[in-house]
Backbone as JSON, one array per atom type, in Angstrom:
{
  "sequence": "MERIFPLSTTQYRWLAALWTGGIVVACSIPAASLSPIKPALSADKFIHFGLFAVFGALWMRALCPPRASAHRCRYSLYLLGGGSLFAVGTEIYQHILPIQRHGDPYDALADGSGLLLAVIVYALLMRSNSRSESAQPR",
  "N": [[47.3, 0.13, 27.71], [48.5, -2.54, 26.85], [47.05, -4.55, 27.91], [44.74, -4.3, 26.76], [45.74, -5.18, 24.02], [47.46, -7.72, 23.83], [49.62, -8.74, 22.25], [52.47, -8.55, 20.3], [53.82, -6.53, 18.22], [54.86, -7.69, 15.43], [53.4, -9.81, 15.66], [50.91, -8.9, 15.63], [50.6, -8.12, 12.92], [51.15, -10.56, 11.16], [48.73, -11.64, 11.82], [46.77, -10.1, 10.83], [47.5, -9.82, 8.4], [47.25, -12.53, 7.81], [44.62, -12.39, 8.79], [43.07, -10.55, 6.3], [43.98, -12.4, 3.62], [42.69, -14.08, 4.47], [40.13, -13.63, 3.95], [40.17, -12.62, 1.58], [39.99, -15.57, 0.68], [36.91, -15.96, 1.74], [35.82, -14.62, 0.05], [35.52, -16.2, -1.94], [34.92, -17.99, -2.06], [31.89, -20.29, -3.72], [28.76, -19.33, -4.7], [26.57, -21.32, -4.83], [27.59, -22.61, -2.03], [26.71, -20.79, -0.48], [23.88, -19.22, 0.86], [20.53, -18.82, -0.12], [18.32, -16.74, -0.44], [18.48, -13.06, -0.05], [18.31, -10.47, 1.68], [17.61, -7.22, 1.35], [18.93, -5.72, 3.93], [20.93, -8.09, 5.48], [22.07, -10.69, 7.07], [24.57, -10.72, 5.76], [24.8, -8.13, 4.93], [25.92, -7.21, 7.94], [27.74, -9.53, 8.28], [29.97, -8.8, 6.65], [30.95, -6.08, 7.65], [31.51, -6.84, 9.77], [34.16, -8.34, 9.23], [35.33, -6.19, 8.1], [35.67, -4.32, 10.34], [37.14, -5.73, 12.25], [39.34, -6.47, 10.39], [40.21, -3.49, 9.76], [40.96, -3.16, 13.02], [43.0, -4.61, 12.94], [44.68, -4.29, 11.31], [45.37, -1.33, 12.47], [46.51, -1.87, 14.29], [49.22, -2.77, 13.73], [50.27, -1.17, 12.02], [50.1, 0.86, 13.41], [51.37, 0.75, 16.71], [50.84, 0.81, 20.27], [52.1, 3.66, 21.87], [53.38, 4.63, 19.67], [54.35, 7.38, 17.6], [52.47, 9.94, 16.74], [53.53, 10.89, 13.95], [53.18, 8.23, 13.18], [51.27, 7.6, 12.58], [50.1, 8.05, 10.87], [49.32, 6.32, 9.25], [47.1, 5.52, 8.82], [45.48, 7.18, 7.29], [46.36, 5.61, 4.99], [45.81, 3.71, 5.11], [42.48, 3.89, 5.34], [42.4, 4.46, 2.77], [43.78, 2.11, 1.11], [42.23, -0.06, 2.25], [40.08, 0.4, 1.41], [39.79, 0.48, -0.81], [40.68, -2.08, -1.12], [38.26, -3.38, -0.13], [36.09, -2.78, -2.6], [37.59, -3.85, -4.25], [37.4, -6.81, -3.79], [34.81, -7.32, -4.21], [34.32, -6.58, -6.74], [36.6, -8.41, -7.91], [34.54, -10.9, -6.56], [32.86, -10.59, -8.26], [33.97, -11.09, -11.19], [35.19, -13.56, -11.05], [34.74, -16.76, -11.97], [32.34, -18.13, -10.53], [29.45, -17.79, -9.83], [28.84, -15.59, -8.5], [28.06, -12.13, -7.44], [29.56, -8.77, -7.73], [28.02, -6.25, -4.88], [27.45, -3.05, -4.54], [26.76, -2.35, -1.63], [27.37, -4.35, -0.29], [30.49, -3.83, -0.13], [29.82, -0.96, 0.7], [29.62, -1.82, 3.36], [31.95, -2.78, 4.04], [33.71, -1.14, 3.94], [32.39, 1.31, 5.96], [32.58, -0.85, 8.04], [35.56, -0.65, 8.06], [36.03, 1.56, 8.82], [34.8, 2.65, 11.26], [36.33, 1.08, 12.55], [38.84, 2.42, 12.56], [38.57, 4.74, 13.82], [37.49, 4.16, 16.17], [39.79, 3.1, 17.24], [41.66, 4.77, 17.02], [40.92, 6.51, 19.18], [41.22, 5.19, 21.34], [43.71, 5.32, 21.35], [44.61, 7.59, 21.73], [43.38, 8.22, 23.8], [44.53, 6.74, 25.55], [47.6, 7.91, 25.73], [46.43, 10.63, 26.55], [45.84, 9.6, 29.39], [48.52, 8.63, 29.81], [49.96, 10.62, 30.03], [49.21, 11.93, 31.75], [49.37, 10.67, 34.6], [51.41, 10.92, 37.36], [55.71, 10.43, 37.12]],
  "CA": [[46.99, -0.25, 27.3], [48.51, -4.02, 26.63], [45.94, -5.23, 27.77], [43.98, -4.65, 25.28], [46.51, -5.61, 22.56], [48.81, -8.37, 24.53], [50.53, -9.18, 21.43], [53.94, -7.87, 19.96], [53.26, -5.93, 16.61], [54.88, -8.38, 14.68], [52.22, -10.57, 15.51], [49.61, -8.18, 14.97], [51.42, -8.64, 11.38], [51.16, -11.41, 10.65], [47.39, -11.7, 12.37], [46.41, -8.75, 10.06], [47.95, -10.73, 6.5], [45.98, -13.69, 7.69], [42.91, -12.32, 8.32], [43.57, -10.0, 4.63], [44.25, -13.98, 3.21], [40.78, -15.28, 4.62], [38.52, -12.61, 3.31], [39.94, -13.08, -0.09], [39.11, -16.87, 1.11], [35.42, -16.23, 1.75], [35.07, -13.79, -1.1], [35.73, -17.16, -3.01], [33.16, -19.38, -1.6], [30.99, -20.19, -4.66], [27.47, -19.07, -4.41], [25.91, -22.83, -4.63], [26.99, -23.3, -1.13], [25.81, -19.96, 0.63], [22.35, -18.96, 1.29], [19.92, -18.28, -1.5], [17.75, -15.5, 0.35], [19.67, -11.96, 0.13], [17.32, -9.28, 1.77], [18.73, -5.74, 1.31], [19.82, -5.78, 4.68], [20.64, -9.12, 6.11], [23.23, -11.15, 7.81], [25.58, -10.88, 5.35], [26.17, -7.12, 5.43], [27.09, -7.12, 8.99], [29.05, -9.96, 7.91], [30.85, -8.13, 5.9], [30.95, -5.18, 8.04], [32.27, -7.52, 11.12], [34.82, -8.35, 9.09], [36.38, -5.46, 7.82], [36.19, -3.95, 10.72], [38.41, -6.91, 12.19], [40.67, -6.35, 9.31], [40.86, -1.96, 10.42], [41.62, -3.04, 14.18], [44.25, -5.6, 13.24], [45.85, -3.5, 10.91], [45.71, -0.51, 12.99], [47.55, -1.98, 15.85], [50.09, -3.63, 12.87], [51.17, -0.1, 11.85], [50.8, 2.02, 14.76], [50.97, 0.33, 17.73], [50.42, 1.69, 21.17], [53.28, 4.26, 21.53], [54.03, 5.42, 18.46], [54.19, 8.47, 17.31], [51.98, 10.74, 16.08], [53.74, 10.6, 12.61], [53.77, 6.52, 12.8], [49.95, 7.04, 12.72], [49.57, 8.81, 9.66], [49.3, 4.98, 8.39], [45.38, 5.54, 9.65], [44.84, 7.24, 6.1], [46.81, 5.34, 4.32], [44.76, 2.19, 5.8], [41.13, 3.83, 4.59], [41.95, 4.66, 1.51], [44.19, 0.77, 0.49], [41.31, 0.0, 2.61], [38.18, 1.02, 0.82], [40.05, -0.46, -2.45], [40.33, -3.7, -1.14], [36.48, -3.76, -0.33], [35.93, -2.56, -3.72], [38.55, -5.14, -5.22], [36.76, -7.71, -3.75], [33.24, -6.93, -4.79], [35.17, -6.8, -8.52], [36.94, -10.19, -7.35], [34.04, -12.14, -6.61], [31.71, -11.0, -9.59], [34.1, -12.05, -12.07], [35.15, -14.54, -11.05], [33.24, -18.17, -12.44], [31.38, -18.8, -9.22], [27.97, -17.56, -9.99], [28.64, -14.62, -7.46], [28.25, -10.79, -7.85], [29.56, -7.74, -6.65], [27.46, -5.95, -4.46], [28.17, -2.27, -3.91], [26.27, -2.42, -0.7], [28.75, -4.81, 0.38], [31.51, -2.49, -0.4], [29.64, 0.24, 1.76], [29.15, -2.5, 4.5], [33.09, -3.46, 4.41], [33.78, 0.5, 4.41], [32.21, 1.32, 7.18], [33.42, -1.46, 9.25], [36.94, -0.77, 8.72], [36.19, 3.49, 9.36], [34.75, 2.26, 12.57], [37.59, 0.58, 13.91], [40.11, 3.32, 12.55], [38.04, 5.96, 14.35], [37.75, 3.66, 17.76], [41.68, 2.46, 17.91], [42.61, 5.74, 17.01], [40.06, 7.39, 20.16], [41.56, 4.4, 22.08], [45.03, 5.57, 21.31], [44.38, 9.26, 22.22], [42.65, 7.92, 25.49], [45.61, 6.3, 26.31], [48.4, 9.08, 25.62], [46.41, 11.23, 27.08], [46.16, 9.13, 30.59], [49.82, 8.33, 30.74], [51.25, 12.03, 30.34], [48.47, 12.69, 33.15], [50.03, 9.76, 35.4], [53.21, 11.5, 37.14], [56.12, 9.92, 36.81]],
  "C": [[47.38, -1.43, 26.36], [47.84, -4.47, 26.92], [44.79, -5.82, 27.25], [44.63, -4.97, 24.57], [48.17, -6.29, 23.33], [49.47, -8.65, 23.86], [51.25, -8.6, 20.56], [53.09, -7.52, 18.09], [53.63, -6.58, 15.86], [54.02, -9.32, 14.45], [51.14, -10.6, 15.17], [49.62, -8.44, 12.92], [50.61, -9.45, 10.45], [49.61, -11.42, 11.0], [46.59, -10.8, 11.27], [46.77, -9.27, 8.26], [47.3, -12.05, 6.49], [44.79, -13.33, 7.45], [42.43, -11.58, 6.86], [43.18, -11.19, 3.91], [42.98, -14.26, 3.31], [39.82, -14.46, 4.43], [38.38, -12.78, 2.04], [39.58, -14.61, -0.09], [37.85, -16.83, 1.15], [34.66, -15.69, 0.87], [35.05, -15.41, -2.74], [35.35, -18.44, -3.2], [32.08, -19.36, -3.08], [29.87, -20.03, -4.39], [26.67, -20.01, -3.76], [26.04, -23.19, -2.73], [26.69, -22.07, 0.3], [24.87, -19.81, 0.23], [21.61, -18.52, 0.53], [19.2, -17.16, -1.14], [18.88, -14.39, 0.7], [18.46, -11.11, 0.42], [18.23, -7.9, 1.68], [19.6, -5.59, 2.38], [20.1, -7.23, 5.22], [21.63, -9.61, 6.7], [24.6, -10.67, 6.99], [26.37, -9.35, 5.2], [26.51, -6.58, 6.47], [28.21, -8.55, 8.88], [30.49, -9.35, 7.81], [31.61, -6.79, 6.72], [31.74, -5.53, 10.14], [33.59, -7.94, 10.67], [35.97, -7.55, 8.69], [36.48, -4.41, 9.21], [37.36, -4.73, 12.18], [39.42, -6.21, 11.86], [40.91, -4.86, 10.07], [41.24, -2.17, 11.7], [42.93, -3.62, 13.64], [45.67, -4.69, 12.28], [46.22, -1.92, 11.29], [46.27, -0.71, 14.02], [48.78, -2.35, 15.0], [50.71, -2.64, 12.81], [50.91, 0.61, 12.99], [50.41, 0.86, 16.18], [51.18, 1.26, 19.19], [52.47, 2.47, 21.49], [53.88, 4.63, 20.68], [53.27, 6.57, 18.36], [53.08, 9.04, 16.39], [52.14, 10.18, 14.53], [53.4, 9.25, 12.16], [51.91, 6.6, 11.94], [49.09, 8.0, 11.56], [48.94, 7.61, 8.23], [47.91, 4.92, 8.45], [44.44, 6.03, 7.9], [45.08, 5.94, 4.88], [45.93, 3.64, 4.09], [43.6, 2.2, 5.08], [41.58, 3.8, 3.31], [42.77, 2.91, 1.04], [43.04, 0.07, 0.97], [40.16, -0.52, 1.71], [38.95, 0.27, -0.86], [39.82, -1.55, -2.03], [38.75, -3.77, -1.37], [35.88, -3.89, -1.67], [36.83, -3.55, -4.57], [37.69, -6.26, -4.85], [35.43, -8.07, -3.82], [33.65, -7.73, -6.02], [35.35, -8.49, -8.79], [36.15, -11.08, -7.67], [32.46, -11.45, -8.08], [32.37, -11.0, -10.75], [35.32, -13.04, -12.36], [33.95, -15.81, -11.52], [32.67, -18.89, -11.11], [30.29, -18.41, -8.87], [27.92, -16.26, -8.27], [28.84, -13.3, -7.75], [28.34, -9.74, -6.92], [28.75, -6.92, -6.23], [28.06, -4.31, -3.86], [28.13, -1.77, -2.51], [26.7, -3.37, 0.39], [29.89, -3.97, 0.66], [31.06, -1.26, 0.43], [29.93, -0.27, 3.07], [30.8, -2.76, 4.83], [33.99, -2.17, 5.08], [33.78, 1.08, 5.51], [32.36, 0.54, 8.67], [34.91, -1.21, 9.59], [36.81, 1.04, 9.11], [35.64, 3.36, 10.48], [35.78, 2.48, 13.77], [38.63, 0.92, 13.84], [39.86, 4.17, 13.66], [38.53, 5.25, 16.39], [39.26, 3.47, 18.22], [42.01, 3.97, 17.81], [42.04, 7.03, 18.17], [40.82, 6.54, 21.29], [43.07, 4.64, 22.21], [45.12, 7.4, 21.68], [44.11, 9.36, 23.92], [44.1, 7.23, 26.35], [46.91, 7.29, 26.23], [48.03, 9.77, 26.56], [47.04, 10.73, 29.03], [47.87, 8.55, 30.88], [50.58, 9.41, 30.71], [50.4, 12.68, 31.15], [49.2, 11.61, 34.53], [51.69, 10.95, 36.0], [53.97, 10.99, 37.3], [57.9, 9.99, 37.7]]
}
């Protein structure tokens, strides 16, 4: 598992915090700097999905490192709740800022979908890793 996640838990916590701050900065970019074309399923939704998938993966690794007990991995539920609130909060934040951006519930849905996928994939990787380690003779 160290090959997939080669950094220390502290380094992942810093990366996750910086990524979270980067999302807030990205949400603060004025609308004039962005493309005026916004179809329903645009690259914007994929960007939201990707931003929050990385957000979820970094925070999962930071909160539930390899070889962590199942008790510590309960943070995944907190991450889903907190990350969902963050996703909705970023849309509200964009809507109230005077930068001609509007909150979009579909953006929040894309954010939540990326977050959910990251949590599920990380949990499956952890489960697979724990099974392979328990199957190896000591």
